[in-house]
C-alpha positions as CSV (number, residue, x, y, z in Angstrom):
1,M,-109.9,28.4,-30.9
2,N,-106.8,29.7,-32.5
3,A,-103.4,28.1,-31.9
4,P,-101.0,30.3,-30.0
5,S,-98.8,32.5,-32.1
6,D,-95.1,32.1,-32.1
7,S,-94.8,35.3,-30.1
8,A,-97.0,33.8,-27.4
9,K,-94.8,30.8,-26.9
10,P,-92.2,31.0,-24.1
11,S,-88.6,31.4,-25.1
12,L,-86.3,28.5,-24.4
13,G,-84.8,30.5,-21.5
14,E,-88.3,31.1,-20.0
15,L,-89.2,27.5,-20.4
16,I,-86.0,26.3,-18.7
17,A,-86.6,28.8,-15.9
18,R,-90.0,27.4,-15.4
19,L,-88.7,23.8,-15.3
20,S,-85.9,24.9,-12.8
21,V,-88.4,25.4,-10.0
22,L,-89.6,21.8,-10.0
23,H,-86.7,20.7,-7.8
24,Q,-85.1,22.6,-5.0
25,K,-81.7,21.2,-5.9
26,R,-79.8,21.7,-9.2
27,I,-78.2,18.3,-8.8
28,D,-79.9,15.3,-7.1
29,L,-78.5,12.1,-8.4
30,G,-80.9,9.1,-8.7
31,L,-82.8,7.2,-11.3
32,E,-86.3,6.8,-9.7
33,R,-87.6,10.1,-11.1
34,M,-86.1,9.3,-14.5
35,H,-87.7,5.9,-14.8
36,R,-91.1,7.3,-13.8
37,L,-90.8,10.0,-16.4
38,L,-89.7,7.7,-19.2
39,E,-92.5,5.3,-18.5
40,R,-95.0,8.2,-18.9
41,L,-93.4,9.1,-22.2
42,G,-93.7,5.6,-23.6
43,H,-90.0,4.6,-23.0
44,P,-88.3,6.5,-25.8
45,E,-84.9,5.3,-24.4
46,S,-85.8,1.8,-25.7
47,K,-86.5,3.0,-29.2
48,L,-83.0,4.4,-30.0
49,P,-80.4,3.3,-32.5
50,P,-77.3,1.7,-31.1
51,V,-75.9,3.8,-28.2
52,I,-72.3,4.5,-27.2
53,H,-72.4,5.6,-23.6
54,I,-69.4,7.7,-22.4
55,A,-68.4,8.3,-18.8
56,G,-65.2,9.7,-17.2
57,T,-63.8,12.8,-15.6
58,N,-61.9,14.5,-18.4
59,G,-62.0,14.0,-22.2
60,K,-65.6,12.9,-22.6
61,G,-66.6,15.7,-24.9
62,S,-63.4,15.5,-27.1
63,T,-63.7,11.7,-27.3
64,L,-67.3,12.1,-28.4
65,A,-66.3,14.7,-31.0
66,Y,-63.8,12.2,-32.5
67,L,-66.5,9.5,-32.5
68,R,-69.0,11.7,-34.2
69,A,-66.7,13.1,-36.8
70,T,-65.5,9.6,-37.7
71,L,-68.9,8.0,-37.9
72,E,-70.2,10.9,-40.0
73,A,-67.2,10.6,-42.3
74,A,-68.3,7.0,-42.8
75,G,-71.7,8.2,-44.0
76,L,-73.7,7.5,-40.8
77,R,-76.3,9.7,-39.1
78,V,-75.2,10.5,-35.6
79,H,-77.3,11.8,-32.7
80,A,-75.3,13.3,-29.8
81,Y,-76.2,14.4,-26.3
82,T,-73.6,16.4,-24.4
83,S,-73.4,18.7,-21.3
84,P,-73.0,21.3,-20.2
85,Y,-73.6,23.8,-23.0
86,L,-71.4,26.8,-23.5
87,V,-73.7,29.5,-24.9
88,R,-77.1,28.0,-25.9
89,I,-78.9,25.0,-24.6
90,N,-79.4,23.7,-28.1
91,E,-75.7,22.7,-28.1
92,C,-76.6,19.7,-25.9
93,F,-78.7,18.1,-28.6
94,R,-77.3,17.3,-32.1
95,L,-79.5,15.5,-34.5
96,G,-78.1,13.1,-37.1
97,R,-78.5,14.0,-40.7
98,V,-77.1,12.6,-43.9
99,G,-73.9,14.6,-44.6
100,G,-73.5,15.8,-40.9
101,G,-75.6,16.5,-37.8
102,V,-77.3,19.7,-36.9
103,L,-78.0,21.4,-33.5
104,V,-81.7,21.0,-32.7
105,G,-83.8,24.1,-33.6
106,D,-85.6,26.2,-31.0
107,D,-89.1,25.1,-32.0
108,E,-88.3,21.4,-32.0
109,L,-86.5,21.6,-28.7
110,R,-89.3,23.6,-27.1
111,A,-91.9,21.0,-28.3
112,A,-89.9,18.2,-26.8
113,L,-89.3,19.9,-23.5
114,E,-93.0,20.9,-23.3
115,E,-94.0,17.2,-23.9
116,V,-91.7,16.2,-21.1
117,E,-93.1,18.9,-18.9
118,R,-96.7,17.6,-19.5
119,A,-95.7,14.0,-18.8
120,N,-93.9,15.1,-15.6
121,A,-97.1,16.8,-14.4
122,G,-95.5,19.1,-11.9
123,E,-93.6,16.5,-9.9
124,A,-90.1,17.0,-8.6
125,A,-87.5,16.6,-11.3
126,T,-84.1,18.3,-12.0
127,V,-83.6,20.3,-15.2
128,F,-80.9,17.7,-16.2
129,E,-83.5,14.9,-15.9
130,L,-86.1,16.7,-17.9
131,K,-83.5,17.7,-20.5
132,T,-82.2,14.1,-20.8
133,A,-85.8,12.8,-21.3
134,A,-86.2,15.4,-24.0
135,A,-83.0,14.1,-25.7
136,F,-84.4,10.6,-25.7
137,L,-87.7,11.8,-27.2
138,L,-85.9,13.8,-29.9
139,F,-83.6,10.8,-30.7
140,A,-86.5,8.4,-30.9
141,Q,-88.5,10.6,-33.2
142,N,-85.6,11.3,-35.6
143,P,-84.0,8.5,-37.6
144,A,-80.3,7.9,-37.1
145,D,-77.7,5.1,-37.1
146,V,-76.1,5.7,-33.7
147,V,-76.5,7.8,-30.5
148,L,-73.5,9.2,-28.6
149,L,-74.6,9.7,-25.0
150,E,-72.4,11.6,-22.6
151,V,-72.8,11.1,-18.9
152,G,-73.6,14.3,-17.0
153,L,-72.1,13.5,-13.6
154,G,-70.7,10.3,-12.3
155,G,-72.4,7.4,-14.0
156,R,-74.2,5.0,-11.6
157,L,-77.0,7.4,-10.7
158,D,-76.7,9.7,-13.7
159,S,-79.9,10.3,-15.7
160,T,-78.3,8.8,-18.9
161,N,-77.8,5.5,-17.2
162,V,-81.2,4.1,-18.2
163,V,-80.2,2.5,-21.5
164,D,-80.0,-1.3,-20.7
165,T,-78.1,-2.6,-23.7
166,P,-75.8,0.0,-25.3
167,A,-73.5,-1.0,-28.1
168,A,-70.4,0.1,-26.1
169,C,-69.5,1.7,-22.8
170,V,-66.5,4.1,-22.8
171,I,-64.6,5.3,-19.8
172,T,-62.3,8.3,-20.3
173,P,-59.5,9.2,-17.8
174,V,-60.9,9.2,-14.2
175,S,-59.5,11.7,-11.7
176,M,-60.7,13.8,-8.6
177,D,-63.7,16.0,-9.3
178,H,-67.2,16.5,-7.9
179,M,-66.1,14.9,-4.7
180,D,-69.2,16.3,-2.9
181,F,-71.4,13.9,-5.1
182,L,-69.1,11.0,-6.0
183,G,-66.9,10.5,-2.9
184,D,-63.5,11.8,-1.9
185,T,-61.3,8.9,-3.1
186,L,-60.3,7.8,-6.6
187,T,-61.7,4.3,-5.8
188,S,-65.2,5.7,-5.0
189,I,-65.2,8.0,-8.0
190,A,-64.1,5.1,-10.3
191,G,-66.9,2.9,-8.9
192,E,-69.5,5.5,-9.9
193,K,-68.1,5.8,-13.4
194,A,-67.7,2.0,-13.9
195,A,-71.3,1.5,-13.0
196,I,-72.3,2.3,-16.6
197,I,-70.8,-1.1,-17.6
198,K,-73.6,-3.4,-18.7
199,R,-73.7,-7.2,-18.9
200,G,-71.9,-8.5,-21.9
201,V,-71.3,-5.0,-23.5
202,P,-67.8,-4.1,-24.6
203,V,-66.0,-1.6,-22.3
204,I,-63.3,0.6,-23.9
205,C,-61.1,2.3,-21.4
206,A,-58.5,5.0,-21.5
207,E,-55.2,4.7,-19.6
208,Q,-55.9,5.0,-15.8
209,S,-54.1,4.9,-12.5
210,G,-53.7,1.5,-11.0
211,E,-56.4,1.9,-8.4
212,V,-59.0,3.2,-11.0
213,M,-58.1,0.3,-13.3
214,A,-58.6,-2.2,-10.6
215,V,-62.2,-1.0,-10.0
216,I,-63.0,-1.0,-13.8
217,E,-61.5,-4.5,-14.3
218,A,-63.5,-5.8,-11.3
219,Q,-66.8,-4.4,-12.6
220,A,-66.1,-5.6,-16.2
221,K,-65.5,-9.1,-14.8
222,R,-68.6,-8.9,-12.6
223,M,-70.7,-8.0,-15.7
224,R,-68.9,-10.4,-18.0
225,A,-68.1,-7.5,-20.2
226,P,-65.1,-7.7,-22.6
227,L,-62.6,-5.0,-21.6
228,F,-60.4,-3.2,-24.1
229,A,-57.9,-1.1,-22.1
230,A,-55.4,1.4,-23.3
231,G,-51.8,0.0,-23.1
232,E,-53.1,-3.6,-23.1
233,S,-55.7,-4.2,-25.9
234,W,-54.7,-1.1,-27.9
235,H,-52.0,1.5,-28.1
236,V,-51.7,5.1,-29.3
237,N,-48.4,6.9,-29.9
238,V,-47.1,10.1,-31.4
239,E,-44.5,9.4,-34.0
240,H,-43.0,12.2,-36.2
241,G,-46.0,14.3,-35.3
242,R,-48.5,11.7,-36.5
243,L,-51.0,9.5,-34.6
244,V,-50.0,5.9,-34.7
245,Y,-52.7,3.5,-33.4
246,S,-52.3,-0.3,-33.0
247,D,-54.3,-3.2,-31.8
248,D,-54.5,-6.9,-32.6
249,R,-56.2,-6.1,-35.9
250,G,-53.3,-4.0,-37.1
251,L,-51.8,-0.6,-37.2
252,M,-53.0,2.8,-38.5
253,D,-50.7,5.8,-39.2
254,L,-53.0,8.9,-39.2
255,T,-52.6,12.6,-39.4
256,A,-52.5,14.4,-36.0
257,P,-55.7,15.7,-34.5
258,R,-56.7,19.3,-35.2
259,L,-57.6,19.6,-31.5
260,F,-54.4,20.8,-29.7
261,G,-52.5,19.0,-27.0
262,R,-50.8,15.6,-26.4
263,H,-53.9,14.4,-24.5
264,Q,-55.9,14.7,-27.7
265,F,-54.0,11.9,-29.3
266,D,-55.1,9.7,-26.3
267,N,-58.8,10.9,-26.7
268,A,-58.6,10.2,-30.5
269,G,-57.1,6.7,-29.8
270,L,-60.0,6.0,-27.4
271,A,-62.5,6.8,-30.1
272,I,-60.7,4.6,-32.6
273,A,-60.5,1.7,-30.1
274,T,-64.3,2.1,-29.4
275,L,-65.3,1.8,-33.0
276,R,-62.9,-1.1,-33.7
277,A,-64.1,-3.0,-30.6
278,T,-67.8,-2.5,-31.2
279,N,-68.1,-4.2,-34.6
280,A,-71.5,-2.5,-35.0
281,F,-70.2,-0.1,-37.7
282,K,-68.0,-0.5,-40.7
283,I,-65.3,2.2,-40.6
284,N,-62.5,2.3,-43.1
285,Q,-59.1,4.0,-42.6
286,A,-60.2,7.0,-44.7
287,A,-63.1,7.7,-42.3
288,F,-60.8,7.4,-39.3
289,E,-58.4,9.8,-41.0
290,A,-61.1,12.3,-41.8
291,G,-62.7,12.0,-38.3
292,I,-59.5,12.5,-36.4
293,V,-58.5,15.5,-38.5
294,G,-62.0,17.0,-38.7
295,A,-63.2,16.7,-35.1
296,E,-63.9,20.1,-33.4
297,W,-64.8,20.7,-29.8
298,P,-65.0,24.3,-28.6
299,A,-63.3,25.6,-25.4
300,R,-60.7,22.8,-25.3
301,M,-57.4,24.5,-25.9
302,Q,-59.2,26.6,-28.5
303,R,-57.2,29.3,-30.2
304,I,-59.3,32.5,-30.6
305,T,-58.5,33.7,-34.1
306,S,-61.4,36.2,-34.6
307,G,-63.8,38.2,-32.6
308,E,-63.9,41.0,-30.0
309,L,-61.2,39.5,-27.7
310,L,-58.4,40.1,-30.1
311,S,-59.1,43.9,-30.2
312,W,-59.0,44.1,-26.4
313,G,-55.8,42.3,-25.7
314,P,-52.2,43.3,-26.6
315,Q,-51.6,43.6,-30.3
316,G,-50.1,40.4,-31.7
317,S,-50.9,38.3,-28.7
318,E,-52.2,34.7,-28.8
319,I,-55.4,34.0,-26.9
320,W,-56.4,30.5,-26.0
321,L,-59.5,29.3,-24.2
322,D,-59.8,26.1,-22.2
323,G,-62.7,24.9,-20.0
324,G,-60.5,22.8,-17.7
325,H,-61.5,23.1,-14.1
326,N,-59.9,20.3,-12.0
327,A,-56.4,19.3,-11.3
328,E,-56.1,16.9,-14.2
329,G,-57.7,19.4,-16.6
330,G,-55.1,21.9,-15.5
331,R,-52.3,19.4,-16.0
332,V,-53.2,18.7,-19.7
333,A,-53.7,22.4,-20.4
334,A,-50.3,23.2,-18.9
335,A,-48.7,20.4,-20.9
336,A,-50.2,21.8,-24.1
337,L,-48.8,25.3,-23.2
338,G,-45.4,23.7,-22.6
339,D,-45.6,22.3,-26.1
340,L,-46.5,25.7,-27.5
341,E,-43.6,27.3,-25.6
342,E,-41.1,24.9,-27.1
343,R,-42.4,25.9,-30.6
344,V,-42.6,29.6,-30.1
345,S,-41.6,31.2,-26.8
346,R,-43.9,33.9,-25.4
347,P,-44.6,35.2,-21.9
348,L,-47.7,33.5,-20.5
349,V,-50.6,35.1,-18.6
350,V,-53.4,33.0,-17.2
351,I,-56.8,34.6,-16.8
352,A,-58.8,32.4,-14.5
353,G,-62.3,32.2,-13.1
354,M,-63.7,29.1,-11.3
355,M,-66.7,27.7,-9.5
356,A,-66.7,27.7,-5.7
357,N,-66.8,23.9,-5.4
358,K,-63.5,23.4,-7.3
359,D,-60.0,23.1,-5.8
360,A,-58.4,26.3,-7.2
361,R,-55.0,25.6,-5.7
362,A,-54.8,22.2,-7.2
363,F,-55.8,23.5,-10.6
364,L,-53.5,26.6,-10.6
365,A,-50.5,24.6,-9.3
366,N,-50.1,23.2,-12.8
367,F,-49.2,26.6,-14.1
368,A,-46.8,27.6,-11.4
369,G,-43.8,26.6,-13.4
370,L,-45.0,28.3,-16.6
371,T,-46.1,31.8,-15.3
372,R,-46.2,33.9,-12.2
373,H,-48.9,36.2,-13.7
374,I,-52.5,35.3,-12.9
375,I,-55.5,37.5,-13.3
376,A,-58.5,36.4,-11.3
377,V,-62.0,37.2,-12.7
378,P,-65.6,36.5,-11.7
379,I,-67.9,34.3,-13.8
380,P,-70.9,36.5,-14.5
381,D,-74.5,35.4,-13.9
382,T,-73.5,32.1,-12.5
383,D,-74.7,30.7,-9.2
384,N,-71.9,29.4,-6.9
385,A,-69.1,31.1,-8.8
386,M,-65.9,31.4,-6.8
387,P,-65.3,34.9,-5.3
388,V,-62.3,36.6,-6.9
389,D,-60.5,37.1,-3.6
390,I,-60.7,33.4,-2.8
391,L,-59.2,32.5,-6.2
392,A,-56.5,35.2,-5.8
393,D,-55.6,33.8,-2.4
394,A,-55.1,30.3,-3.9
395,A,-52.8,31.8,-6.5
396,R,-50.8,33.7,-3.9
397,S,-50.3,30.6,-1.8
398,L,-48.4,29.2,-4.8
399,G,-46.1,32.2,-5.0
400,M,-47.9,33.6,-8.1
401,R,-48.4,37.3,-8.7
402,V,-52.1,37.8,-9.0
403,E,-54.3,40.7,-9.6
404,P,-58.1,40.9,-9.8
405,A,-60.1,42.2,-12.7
406,P,-63.9,42.8,-12.9
407,G,-64.2,40.9,-16.1
408,I,-62.6,39.4,-19.2
409,E,-62.6,42.7,-21.2
410,A,-61.1,44.6,-18.3
411,A,-58.4,42.0,-17.9
412,L,-57.4,42.0,-21.6
413,R,-57.4,45.8,-21.8
414,A,-55.2,46.0,-18.7
415,L,-52.7,43.6,-20.4
416,A,-52.8,45.8,-23.5
417,K,-51.4,48.7,-21.5
418,L,-48.3,46.7,-20.4
419,A,-45.0,46.9,-22.3
420,Y,-44.2,43.5,-23.7
421,E,-41.1,42.9,-25.7
422,V,-42.8,39.9,-27.2
423,P,-46.7,39.8,-27.3
424,P,-47.9,37.4,-24.6
425,R,-49.7,34.1,-24.8
426,I,-52.9,34.4,-22.9
427,L,-54.9,31.4,-21.5
428,I,-58.4,32.0,-20.3
429,T,-59.4,29.0,-18.2
430,G,-60.9,27.5,-15.0
431,S,-64.5,26.8,-15.9
432,L,-66.7,25.8,-18.8
433,Y,-69.2,28.4,-17.6
434,L,-66.4,31.0,-18.0
435,A,-65.6,29.6,-21.4
436,G,-69.2,29.9,-22.5
437,H,-69.3,33.5,-21.3
438,V,-66.1,34.2,-23.2
439,L,-67.4,32.7,-26.5
440,G,-70.6,34.8,-26.1
441,L,-68.6,38.0,-25.5
442,N,-66.4,37.2,-28.5
443,G,-69.4,36.7,-30.8
444,T,-68.2,33.2,-31.7
445,P,-70.7,30.7,-30.1
446,P,-70.6,27.1,-31.1
447,A,-72.4,26.5,-34.3
């Protein structure tokens, strides 16, 4: 019998669509299905190189990007699992290679997903669970020196929380988000995040509010896990435009991150603290310097410098893209815009599209002092996207001038018809799903 031809194999999109019908819910937190599936696969999660597990509300992806760039600059092979993807599902799986990692290829990813599908044998499982199991398979099958593992949602019941003895547990800033799954108080959300802490494993923590820090400290004490907290065990500051990091082992004066915004200094500091606290890897200052400068993470205050969008908007305008979608994400994006305004003053327009389960008013309130001009757009081909009129009402309640547009191209073309004395600064924001749509439209998907 002949093997099926490549043309007979399902596309990744078709395969994901097939897997999506195995569970009636897109999100169903719990570890029972994950443990069952991993047992059938021979426990690939127990055959991984050292794992750095990363939880938190904001900054997980950027912190992971600094970790990856620094470890690769030190000559190590780094696997990385992240979510969600922006344009292609392959972005979630980066395989470590000498000289720098690569996104998994279509054929290799399809083979891993099909192996997981066979092991699951038609039982209920979410796509995220199946995808995470495929990541463990890929990482166990490909040699590397370290795995960077980003929590999908929460921590305690997230599918990634099956690694018993990671090398480090990292907690980025915790704030209000996903309250329908994690609870409606900072304390309850912090408890879900802190549940990734494992017995005796170092915990490296970003600066937090007092109530969040109390939860993390209590869990670290309960698990007898050494805690390295920002502002206590380590410090990061901006001095003369440079990143200055210090802990009890000394001080490093480094070039500023390429990723834009004051919060990126904090994310970079968290990555440095993690690698210095772990002691599993030998990283010299040159590697830290190269990693902090070289880290890239799309759709986080990303300046669009080429592609279709520039031809649609006002000539000479700046276009920025940020996937922030909660109140804290809006705060750091607004702070970055404030820094830009101090450097070069331009009128600001915010083009926003959001998911229906987000607090649009809390998000947009961050921009009320920077602009009164909001354009509300839908997020195409996305379940549970916020209707434009709901988003527009949230903006109007803040005293903002808001107008709807059927899409990104229409919004930019409408702005191009306006008479600006100075070309505007345009921020497209509100959702990672919108950001992925924009990068696809622009012809610049993550590589």
